[in-house]
N, C-alpha and C positions, 0 to 999 in steps of 0.2 A: 562246441555245444554249450549252450547257455544253461543257467540254472533252471529256467522254465522248461527246457527240453529233457531234463533228467528227472527220473523218479526220486522221491525222497526214500531214504533207507533208514529204518529204525531197527536196530539190532540189540540183542542182549548177549553179552559175553563176559566171561571171567578172565581178567588179565592179571598178571603178576602184581607185585607190591607197590604202592606209593604214589605220591602226588606232587603237584606243582601249583603255583598261584600267581595272580597278578591283578592289582588294581592300579589304574593309571593315576588316580588322584583321590584325595580325601574328600568325603562328603560330610554332610551334617551328621550329628549323632544319630545312631540307629540302635535298635535293640541288640543285645548280645547274640552272637551266632555260635551255636554249638560246633566245636571243631571236629574234624575227621581225624581221629587218632589211630584207627586201625588201617591195615593195608587195604586199599580200596579195590573195588571191582568196577568195571565199566558197565554201568547199569543201563544207560541209554546212549545210542550213537545216532546222530542226526547228520545226514549228508544232503546238503542243499544244492550240490552240483558246482560248487566253487571251492577254492583252496583256502582263502584267508578270512577267517572270522575276526571281527573287532570285539572290543570289550562289551560285556553284556549287562543288562539291568533286569532284575526280577520284580514283577508286579503281580502279586497274588500267585496264581498257578500258571502264570505266563512268564517266559523268559524272552527278552527282546535283544537282538543283536543284529549287526549289519555286516556286509561284505566290505573289507577295506580296499580291495582292488578288483579289477575286472568288471564283473556284472553289476556291482553296486547293490543297493537295495537294503531294506529293513525287513526282518523276519520275526514272526511271533510263533513260539513253540510252546506246546502244552508241557509243563514240567512233570506231569504225572505219566504221560504216555510217550513223549518225544515226538508227537505228531505235529505237523505244520498246521497252525490256525489260519495264518494268512501270510502273504508275501507282498510287500509294497516296493515297487521300483519306480521312483520318480523320473519324469521325463524332463530333460534340459536341452537347450538349443545345441549344445556341443556334445551331447551324449550322456553317459552314465556318470555318477559321482559316488565315490566311496564313502564309507562311514567308519571313522577310525577312533571315535570316542563313544562312551556309553550313551544310549538314548536317555533322555529325561522323561519322567512321568509326572503329569499334572492332571488330577481329576481322571477323566476317562480318555486322556490323550497321551500318546507317545510323541515326544518332540525330538527330532534328530537333525544335526547339522551336516548336510551334504555339501562338502567343500571342494571336492576335486574338480568338478566341472566348472567352466568359466562362461557364464556365471553359474554358481550353485545356489543353494537356498537352505534356510532352516524350514523344515516341513513338519507340521503336526498332523498325525493321523489318528483315527479312532482306534482305541484299544480293542473294541469289540469287533470291528469289521475290517480294519486296515485301510479304510478309505481316507483320502486326503481331506482335511478340514480347513487348514489355512497354510499359506506359504509366506515366509518372512525374508529378512535380508540375507545376503550372500556371506557366509561365515569365512573367516580366515582358515587356512589349512590347519588341521588338527585342533581346531577349536572345539570346545565342549559347551553344551547348554546346561546352565544351572537353574534350578527352580526354587523359589522361596515364596510362600504364600500364594498369591494369585498371579505372580509374575515369573517370566522366563527371561534369562539373561544370556547374551551372546555377543562376542566381538566380531564385527564384520570387516570385509576386505577394504571398505572405504574408510576405516579407522574409527568408526563410531561403535561405541559399546551400547547396546540396546537393552532396555527393559521393556518387554512386550507383555501384553495381557495374555496369559497362558491359554485362556479359553478362545480368544479370537485372533491373536497375533497383532492386535493394534498396539501402536507405540505409546508407551506411558511416558518415557523419557529417554534421552540418549546423552552420552558423554563423549566428547570428541578427543581422539588420540591421533598422534602423528603416524605417518606411513612411510617415512623416509628410511627406515631400517628394516631388515628382514623380520617378519612377524615372529614374536615369541609365542609358542603354543599356549594359547590362553584357555585355561581351565578354571573358570571362576568358582568360588565357594561362597555360599550364602550362610551367614551365621549371626544370630542375635541382632538382626536389623542392619547388618552391614554386608556388603559384598566385596570380596577380595579378588584381585586379578593382577596380572602383569600386563602393562601397556607401555607404549612409547610416548614420551612427552616431548613436545616441541620446545624450542628455545623461547623463553619469556623475556622480553626486553627489560633490563634493569634488575633481573632476578638471578644474580650470579650464584646464589646458593643452590639453585636447581637447574643445572645444565641439561641440555637435551639428552635423551637416551632412554634406556629401560628403567622402569620403576615398578615396585610393588605398590598398588594403590588400594586404599580402603575408601569405599563410597557408601553413602547412605542408601540403603536398598530401596527406599520408597521414593527418593527424590533425585538420586544421582549426585548429590552434593559431595565434593571431595572432603573426606575426614582427615586423611593424611597420605603422604607418599614417602616411600622408602627406596633409596638408591643403594643397591648392593655393589660394593666395590671389590675389585681384584686386580693384582698387578698386571700391567700391560693391557688392560681392558679400558678403553676410553669412552665407551658408550653406556657404561653400567652393565650389570650382569642380568641376563635373561633367566629369571627364576621360574622355571616351567613345571615344577612339581611341588607346590606348596602343601604343607600339612598343617591344618588349623587345629589347635587344642584349646583348652579353656581360656588360657591367657597369652598364648604365644603362637606365632606362625613360624614354622621351621621350613627351610628350603635349601636346596643345593644348586650349585652352578659354578663353573670355572674353577673346579677343584677346591671349593670352599663350602662350608656348612654355615648357615645363617640362622639366627634366632631373633625374631622381631616381636616387640611387645604389641599385643592387639590394641591396647588402649591408647598408645602414643605413637606407634610407628617407629620407635627407636630400638637400637640394638639391645637385646637382653644381655648378651655377652659378645665380645669381639668375634668377628668371623674367624672360623678355624680352618686353616689350610689342611687338606688331606694329602698326606705323602705316604707312599708305600714302595717297597722294592719292585722295580720293573727292569728286567733284563740286566740284573746285577747292579743297578743303581737306584738310589732312593729318589723318586720323582713325584711331582704333583700328579694326582690321579682324579678322574671324575667319579662322582658318586651318583649312582642311578637308582631309580625305583624306590625312593625314600618312603617308608611307611611308619605309622605310629604303632608301637608295640607296647603301649602302656607305660612302663617305667623307662623305656628307652626308645630311641628312633633306630631304625635299621635301614641300611643302604647297601649297595653292592658295587664293587669295582671289578675289573676283569680278573683280579687275583685274590680278592677278599670279600667275605660277607662280614659287615661291620655293624656293631651296635654302639650307639653314641649316647652318652649321658645327656639328659635334657637340661640339666641345670648348669652345665659347663661346656658341652660340645666335645668333651674328651671321650676317648674310646673306652667303652665299658668291657667289651670283649670282641673277638674277631675269629673267623674261621678261614684259614688260607685254603685256596683251591683254584679251580678254573671256572669262571662264570661268564654267562652271556650278559653283555652290557645292554640290557633292555629292562624296562620297568615291569618285570614279571614276578612280583612278590605281593603277598597279601597276608593278613593276620586274622585269625578267628580264635577268640578265647586266648589261650596261652600257647597257641600253635602258629608257627610261621611256615608258610608255603613258599618255596623258591625253586628255581631251576638251575642246574649246574653240576659241577663235579667237585664236591667238597673233599679236600685232601689231595686233589690232583696237582701234580708237579708242573712247574712252568714248561710250556710246550705241549702239554697234554690237551686233548680235546675237552671243550666245555661239556660236550655231551648233550643229549636230549632226554634228560631224566628229571622228573618232578620229585621233590622231597618234602617231608613234613618234619619240622624241628620243634621239639618241646622247649619252650622258652625258659622254663624253670630249671631244667636239668641240662639243656643244650645237647640232648641226645636225639639222634635221628629216629623218628618213629617208623618211617617207611620210605621207600623209594619206588617210583613207578615209571615204566616206559612201555611203549607199544610199537609194533612194526608199522612202518609207513612206506609208501611207494618210493619216496626219495629218502635214502638212509640218513639217519641222524637229524631228522627234521625236528626243530624245536617246538615245544608247546607254545601256545599263544596265551592271551589274557585269561585269567581265572576269576570266577565269581563265587565266593564262599556262600553256601546256604547251610541251614541247620543239618549237621551230620553229613555234609557232603560238599561237592564242588561241581561247578560247570567250568569246563576248560576247553579251549579250542586246540585242535591238532590238524594234521594234514587232511584237508577236505572233510573235516568232521568237527562237530560240536559234541562234546562228551559230557555225560553226567557220571561223576564218580561218587560211589557210596561205600 
């Protein structure tokens, strides 16, 4: 049964204590969001007839999110009632295409990269009606669209990074990257006239200082001119490190990859401090471990390994504090005010289940404010991406998009 065959269900119910969160990547500065500090209730439950919701974007009183698998599509929901405003399911020659990154919003349009179908496309639809307005290039898998001014930016499967006029989809400029390596999930960030993204550089004859491989690039947002490129290095990695979760702050870009934490000066593209290898006990031995879900928490950066929730000092990369436990290795964290939302089992011993519980942590005291779980058809089903809003959260669960207040 498809999403269009099933009725929408909007319910109100009180569920036990606590929360979870997740933002896949950092966006430009936004007004402060009031955190949810009290044990939440499930205020709205939206069932669109599919299992896996992707990350969401809020535009006024509308929340926009897509289906990552199966039926695909983009859905607009009224944030006050939980009712469906419209559903958009693009048609492609090879069938449906999932949406695994947050839709971008520009003017009266929602712009979404449908990448799973071959070919897929970036599609802009009217926020008011859900009708298609324009269709653009075929994005790489797990690409995101970033919007800055009147332009929308996306990396396509053909290796081109496009700047498109947000209103029409017309090409303003493009920058060519190589396609000889597995694509790095490209989630560009626009800030202060520059756009930052990870791309693949080809070999340039006579340029031994810049071998082929993965780089973090800074491009002029209006022209596409390269401002600088940064190659993240790690032992035994010969093609450079794919930095797929950058966090942009006022003067530094932070990123994680290949068990290292990197800090890059925004003005020069140089290391702010030497890359820090992340090592923790795993099965009785200290080993290099991957850091996932990196988020900006003001004074510190916070990331997650399978066995630790870790806060890193921004000026050195050293560990500020950590909480041992069992955690899901997915980018399922977010920050609102002085509260961190995350999923896992803090204090859980090695071998214990990571669990399917959302938590809220006071970043000043590092005390748990609440923990929240709900029954699902498949036991221990994890929560999906979370979008903080003032005094609450939108979070996906099994076959449901929830508003927690």
